[in-house]
DRENVEX-146033 format. One record per residue (C-alpha): residue number from 0; residue in three letters; x, z, y. Coordinates in nm, 3 decimals. Last residue first. Example, Ala and Ser with C-alpha at 12.3 -4.5 7.8 and 13.67 -1.06 7.14 Angstrom:
<atoms>
1, SER, 1.367, 0.714, -0.106
0, ALA, 1.230, 0.780, -0.450
</atoms>
This chain:
<atoms>
313, GLU, -2.234, -3.619, 4.265
312, ARG, -2.153, -3.341, 4.505
311, LEU, -1.821, -3.249, 4.658
310, ASN, -1.856, -2.886, 4.765
309, LYS, -2.022, -2.810, 5.095
308, GLY, -1.942, -2.727, 5.459
307, THR, -1.851, -3.087, 5.537
306, TYR, -1.513, -3.048, 5.708
305, HIS, -1.387, -2.731, 5.539
304, LEU, -1.535, -2.811, 5.198
303, PHE, -1.372, -3.155, 5.202
302, VAL, -1.037, -3.006, 5.301
301, ASP, -1.064, -2.736, 5.035
300, ASP, -1.135, -3.004, 4.773
299, LEU, -0.837, -3.193, 4.915
298, SER, -0.631, -2.889, 4.817
297, PRO, -0.494, -2.596, 5.019
296, LYS, -0.209, -2.410, 4.843
295, CYS, -0.249, -2.135, 4.586
294, LEU, 0.053, -1.939, 4.469
293, SER, -0.025, -1.759, 4.145
292, VAL, 0.072, -1.431, 3.977
291, SER, -0.077, -1.274, 3.666
290, GLU, -0.116, -0.937, 3.490
289, LEU, 0.108, -0.756, 3.736
288, ASP, 0.265, -0.410, 3.716
287, MET, 0.257, -0.213, 4.037
286, VAL, 0.462, -0.038, 4.305
285, ASP, 0.825, -0.067, 4.193
284, ARG, 0.839, -0.448, 4.206
283, LEU, 0.594, -0.473, 4.494
282, ARG, 0.842, -0.554, 4.769
281, GLY, 1.032, -0.808, 4.556
280, LEU, 0.712, -0.980, 4.446
279, VAL, 0.604, -1.013, 4.809
278, ALA, 0.936, -1.163, 4.920
277, ALA, 0.945, -1.419, 4.638
276, LEU, 0.587, -1.527, 4.715
275, ASP, 0.661, -1.549, 5.087
274, GLN, 0.949, -1.788, 5.023
273, GLU, 0.735, -1.990, 4.779
272, GLY, 0.474, -2.065, 5.045
271, ARG, 0.592, -2.004, 5.400
270, PRO, 0.244, -1.937, 5.541
269, ALA, 0.158, -1.711, 5.244
268, PRO, -0.149, -1.500, 5.321
267, ILE, -0.211, -1.234, 5.052
266, VAL, -0.501, -1.217, 4.806
265, ILE, -0.514, -0.925, 4.561
264, ALA, -0.722, -1.031, 4.262
263, GLY, -1.013, -0.836, 4.112
262, HIS, -1.279, -1.086, 4.211
261, ASP, -1.122, -1.153, 4.553
260, TRP, -0.961, -0.859, 4.736
259, THR, -0.796, -0.894, 5.077
258, PHE, -0.445, -0.857, 5.220
257, ASP, -0.268, -0.768, 5.546
256, GLY, 0.066, -0.586, 5.533
255, ILE, 0.295, -0.627, 5.233
254, ARG, 0.467, -0.293, 5.168
253, ASN, 0.282, -0.045, 5.389
252, TRP, -0.054, -0.208, 5.320
251, LEU, 0.016, -0.192, 4.948
250, GLN, 0.096, 0.180, 4.968
249, ALA, -0.233, 0.238, 5.147
248, GLU, -0.407, 0.057, 4.861
247, GLU, -0.285, 0.322, 4.617
246, PHE, -0.149, 0.239, 4.273
245, PRO, -0.237, 0.304, 3.909
244, ARG, -0.030, 0.150, 3.625
243, SER, -0.220, 0.057, 3.309
242, GLY, -0.482, -0.152, 3.489
241, LYS, -0.253, -0.449, 3.530
240, PRO, -0.266, -0.607, 3.874
239, VAL, -0.392, -0.963, 3.943
238, LEU, -0.196, -1.114, 4.228
237, HIS, -0.308, -1.422, 4.422
236, ILE, -0.074, -1.556, 4.693
235, THR, -0.231, -1.772, 4.960
234, GLY, -0.149, -2.100, 5.131
233, THR, -0.141, -2.143, 5.503
232, GLY, -0.329, -2.360, 5.744
231, LEU, -0.613, -2.603, 5.694
230, GLU, -0.417, -2.861, 5.892
229, ALA, -0.158, -2.870, 5.613
228, LYS, -0.417, -3.005, 5.369
227, LEU, -0.513, -3.289, 5.602
226, LYS, -0.148, -3.368, 5.675
225, ALA, -0.045, -3.372, 5.309
224, PRO, -0.341, -3.591, 5.209
223, SER, -0.252, -3.834, 5.491
222, GLY, -0.510, -3.858, 5.765
221, GLN, -0.878, -3.914, 5.837
220, CYS, -1.174, -3.685, 5.905
219, VAL, -1.555, -3.666, 5.911
218, LYS, -1.629, -4.037, 5.896
217, LYS, -2.007, -4.045, 5.890
216, GLY, -2.232, -4.223, 5.641
215, HIS, -2.381, -3.904, 5.497
214, ASP, -2.029, -3.775, 5.428
213, LEU, -1.710, -3.978, 5.444
212, ILE, -1.352, -3.855, 5.408
211, ILE, -1.085, -4.110, 5.497
210, VAL, -0.759, -4.046, 5.312
209, GLU, -0.425, -4.198, 5.400
208, ASP, -0.120, -4.281, 5.192
207, CYS, -0.338, -4.265, 4.882
206, LEU, -0.269, -4.252, 4.514
205, ALA, -0.229, -3.901, 4.373
204, ASP, -0.436, -3.715, 4.635
203, ALA, -0.713, -3.976, 4.627
202, GLU, -0.731, -3.958, 4.248
201, ALA, -0.723, -3.577, 4.250
200, MET, -1.024, -3.569, 4.486
199, VAL, -1.241, -3.787, 4.262
198, ASN, -1.534, -3.929, 4.459
197, THR, -1.362, -4.265, 4.491
196, ALA, -1.342, -4.579, 4.701
195, VAL, -0.988, -4.717, 4.697
194, LEU, -0.886, -4.946, 4.983
193, ILE, -0.564, -5.139, 4.929
192, THR, -0.377, -5.336, 5.195
191, LYS, -0.114, -5.558, 5.038
190, HIS, 0.256, -5.549, 5.123
189, GLY, 0.367, -5.621, 4.764
188, ASP, 0.488, -5.260, 4.740
187, LYS, 0.122, -5.160, 4.770
186, LEU, 0.054, -5.366, 4.458
185, ARG, 0.299, -5.153, 4.259
184, ARG, 0.111, -4.838, 4.363
183, ILE, -0.211, -4.991, 4.224
182, TYR, -0.046, -5.085, 3.896
181, GLU, 0.098, -4.734, 3.849
180, TYR, -0.239, -4.571, 3.924
179, ILE, -0.395, -4.793, 3.656
178, ARG, -0.141, -4.658, 3.408
177, HIS, -0.233, -4.304, 3.513
176, THR, -0.600, -4.368, 3.446
175, SER, -0.523, -4.529, 3.111
174, GLN, -0.365, -4.203, 2.990
173, VAL, -0.650, -3.990, 3.127
172, ASP, -0.934, -4.192, 2.974
171, VAL, -1.135, -4.443, 3.180
170, GLY, -1.507, -4.423, 3.260
169, LEU, -1.451, -4.502, 3.629
168, THR, -1.078, -4.543, 3.695
167, PRO, -1.105, -4.801, 3.975
166, GLU, -1.405, -4.632, 4.145
165, ASP, -1.461, -4.922, 4.387
164, LEU, -1.128, -5.099, 4.444
163, LEU, -1.109, -5.326, 4.750
162, LEU, -0.786, -5.526, 4.773
161, ILE, -0.682, -5.693, 5.098
160, GLN, -0.419, -5.967, 5.131
159, PRO, -0.560, -6.145, 4.829
158, ASP, -0.356, -6.331, 4.564
157, ASN, -0.663, -6.531, 4.447
156, LEU, -0.635, -6.385, 4.096
155, LEU, -0.588, -6.030, 4.220
154, ALA, -0.950, -5.923, 4.174
153, ARG, -0.937, -6.068, 3.821
152, GLY, -0.633, -5.855, 3.746
151, ILE, -0.809, -5.544, 3.874
150, GLY, -1.101, -5.622, 3.643
149, LEU, -0.858, -5.679, 3.357
148, ARG, -0.717, -5.332, 3.421
147, ARG, -1.070, -5.190, 3.429
146, CYS, -1.146, -5.360, 3.096
145, MET, -0.825, -5.228, 2.942
144, GLY, -0.911, -4.875, 3.051
143, GLY, -1.259, -4.897, 2.903
142, SER, -1.114, -5.007, 2.570
141, TYR, -1.117, -5.373, 2.470
140, THR, -1.287, -5.526, 2.163
139, LYS, -1.577, -5.662, 2.371
138, VAL, -1.314, -5.841, 2.583
137, PRO, -1.265, -6.090, 2.301
136, GLU, -0.896, -6.131, 2.202
135, ASP, -0.685, -6.408, 2.357
134, ALA, -0.504, -6.194, 2.618
133, ARG, -0.416, -5.920, 2.372
132, GLU, -0.036, -5.947, 2.399
131, SER, -0.051, -6.051, 2.765
130, LEU, -0.269, -5.757, 2.869
129, ASP, -0.014, -5.542, 3.053
128, VAL, -0.184, -5.557, 3.395
127, LEU, 0.101, -5.750, 3.560
126, SER, 0.158, -5.966, 3.252
125, LEU, -0.203, -6.084, 3.245
124, ILE, -0.182, -6.155, 3.619
123, LYS, 0.134, -6.365, 3.584
122, GLU, -0.016, -6.561, 3.296
121, ILE, -0.328, -6.627, 3.502
120, ARG, -0.121, -6.749, 3.798
119, ARG, 0.070, -6.992, 3.577
118, GLU, -0.257, -7.120, 3.440
117, VAL, -0.400, -7.154, 3.793
116, ASP, -0.113, -7.369, 3.912
115, LYS, -0.290, -7.703, 3.940
114, GLN, -0.639, -7.549, 3.968
113, LYS, -0.567, -7.409, 4.312
112, LYS, -0.829, -7.596, 4.514
111, PRO, -1.117, -7.490, 4.291
110, LEU, -1.023, -7.119, 4.308
109, TYR, -1.356, -6.932, 4.309
108, LEU, -1.569, -7.065, 4.027
107, ALA, -1.303, -7.226, 3.808
106, ALA, -1.074, -6.928, 3.871
105, HIS, -1.338, -6.682, 3.750
104, PHE, -1.388, -6.886, 3.433
103, ARG, -1.014, -6.906, 3.375
102, LEU, -0.981, -6.528, 3.424
101, ASN, -1.257, -6.457, 3.176
100, GLU, -1.105, -6.708, 2.934
99, ARG, -0.766, -6.535, 2.949
98, ALA, -0.923, -6.194, 2.894
97, SER, -1.115, -6.329, 2.598
96, LEU, -1.481, -6.428, 2.619
95, GLU, -1.760, -6.261, 2.421
94, PRO, -1.760, -5.958, 2.654
93, TYR, -1.805, -6.153, 2.981
92, LEU, -1.678, -5.912, 3.245
91, ALA, -1.893, -5.724, 3.495
90, THR, -1.647, -5.442, 3.592
89, SER, -1.938, -5.234, 3.724
88, GLN, -1.803, -5.020, 4.006
87, PRO, -1.680, -5.337, 4.178
86, LEU, -1.315, -5.455, 4.181
85, LEU, -1.282, -5.683, 4.481
84, GLY, -1.004, -5.910, 4.608
83, ILE, -1.018, -6.013, 4.972
82, GLN, -0.829, -6.266, 5.189
81, ARG, -1.019, -6.564, 5.052
80, ARG, -1.330, -6.364, 5.137
79, ALA, -1.254, -6.394, 5.509
78, ALA, -1.219, -6.773, 5.500
77, LYS, -1.551, -6.821, 5.323
76, TYR, -1.731, -6.550, 5.520
75, ASP, -1.637, -6.672, 5.868
74, LYS, -1.968, -6.580, 6.029
73, VAL, -2.025, -6.273, 5.813
72, PRO, -1.668, -6.150, 5.751
71, ASP, -1.574, -6.209, 6.120
70, LEU, -1.205, -6.294, 6.094
69, GLN, -0.898, -6.117, 6.235
68, ALA, -0.770, -6.045, 5.881
67, VAL, -1.109, -5.881, 5.822
66, ARG, -1.300, -5.785, 6.136
65, VAL, -1.611, -5.570, 6.169
64, THR, -1.764, -5.491, 6.509
63, GLY, -2.041, -5.257, 6.619
62, SER, -2.415, -5.268, 6.567
61, ASP, -2.660, -5.337, 6.287
60, PRO, -2.363, -5.450, 6.079
59, ARG, -2.419, -5.758, 5.859
58, TYR, -2.401, -5.684, 5.490
57, LEU, -2.247, -5.902, 5.219
56, GLY, -1.966, -5.977, 5.466
55, THR, -1.688, -5.844, 5.241
54, ILE, -1.603, -5.563, 5.485
53, LEU, -1.969, -5.470, 5.532
52, HIS, -2.027, -5.460, 5.155
51, PHE, -1.720, -5.238, 5.116
50, LEU, -1.863, -4.997, 5.375
49, THR, -2.189, -4.988, 5.183
48, THR, -1.991, -4.897, 4.870
47, LYS, -1.832, -4.598, 5.045
46, GLY, -2.140, -4.476, 5.234
45, ALA, -2.165, -4.109, 5.130
44, GLY, -2.435, -4.183, 4.872
43, ASN, -2.221, -4.079, 4.578
42, PRO, -1.982, -3.814, 4.705
41, GLY, -1.688, -3.880, 4.936
40, LEU, -1.340, -4.021, 4.964
39, LEU, -1.250, -4.364, 5.092
38, GLY, -0.881, -4.361, 5.003
37, TYR, -0.641, -4.590, 5.184
36, ILE, -0.333, -4.737, 5.018
35, LYS, -0.077, -4.886, 5.255
34, GLY, 0.149, -5.191, 5.260
33, PRO, -0.050, -5.383, 5.521
32, GLU, -0.246, -5.187, 5.785
31, THR, -0.598, -5.048, 5.800
30, GLU, -0.821, -4.957, 6.094
29, LEU, -1.127, -4.735, 6.121
28, SER, -1.438, -4.680, 6.331
27, ILE, -1.769, -4.553, 6.191
26, HIS, -2.085, -4.504, 6.399
25, ASP, -2.306, -4.394, 6.109
24, ILE, -2.300, -4.604, 5.794
23, ARG, -2.581, -4.549, 5.541
22, LYS, -2.853, -4.470, 5.795
21, VAL, -3.162, -4.450, 5.577
20, LYS, -3.471, -4.653, 5.673
19, GLY, -3.426, -4.869, 5.363
18, LEU, -3.073, -4.962, 5.467
17, THR, -2.927, -4.873, 5.807
16, LYS, -2.578, -4.983, 5.915
15, ASP, -2.376, -4.869, 6.215
14, VAL, -2.020, -4.971, 6.314
13, ASN, -1.841, -4.821, 6.614
12, GLN, -1.531, -5.038, 6.563
11, LEU, -1.422, -5.152, 6.221
10, LEU, -1.088, -5.327, 6.167
9, VAL, -0.937, -5.445, 5.841
8, THR, -0.596, -5.613, 5.814
7, TYR, -0.484, -5.460, 6.142
6, LYS, -0.239, -5.545, 6.419
5, SER, -0.395, -5.880, 6.515
4, GLU, -0.731, -5.718, 6.577
3, ASN, -0.590, -5.483, 6.843
2, GLY, -0.463, -5.771, 7.057
1, ALA, -0.794, -5.954, 7.022
0, MET, -0.982, -5.648, 7.145
</atoms>
């Protein structure tokens, strides 16, 4: 066990946790490494926040083992939490204070031994999250995206090895969302381990090196977004014919082989993606006129549906 612990920043082995007679975490095992972004993907109630509470030592597992930087986050909570930065769902900033004052207050509470260089650290954080120019304005004047960026900055104040981000773009507009993505990717380059809890498939696809899909407290699959999507198999070509030019289905079978109908669209397997699309369009050029053409590849939504049997629910 000790040999395995030294390889990983976070290690869970066969962990169970029940809260209020409901099993929130069901026999989960996972490992994380430095320099990677991991997505905890699942609907509300899937167990993402509970998992964060186990990693930070706020919850003790009913069974199994949790290690953070080789430490027990319950028994060694002070040392373990020095390795962790947390952005909760609720950013929980003091609106009357400025960004600089919020960071100073946080530092006074949690960084008593680093007061000598705390001002330099605060300036570095403000620069990292692009808030230097508005650092002395009250947080109540900030947009939602600015507040989330300040929240990430606060989580980084102790220069943690492990960063836990719970819904990092919650309530944030599209432009600010992509800026936050840039900051998170930059942190990965700093050899930190980042866990992003989200129920937004596109967020996990855009950010994460590995995705862990949870449902009802169980880990249903894990892998890179590309690997999980590839495991579902081929893409499909969707052709919507124009009604002005009649055609016979037998002629389609002769030209393209197997196909199905889906709400007026002809659906054709495309294991080679764009190559198959070009071939199909060439074979049908003199057979039919097309209203629209699309090449559909498996998405993380498809992965979730495949492994859980349901759409992502709120």
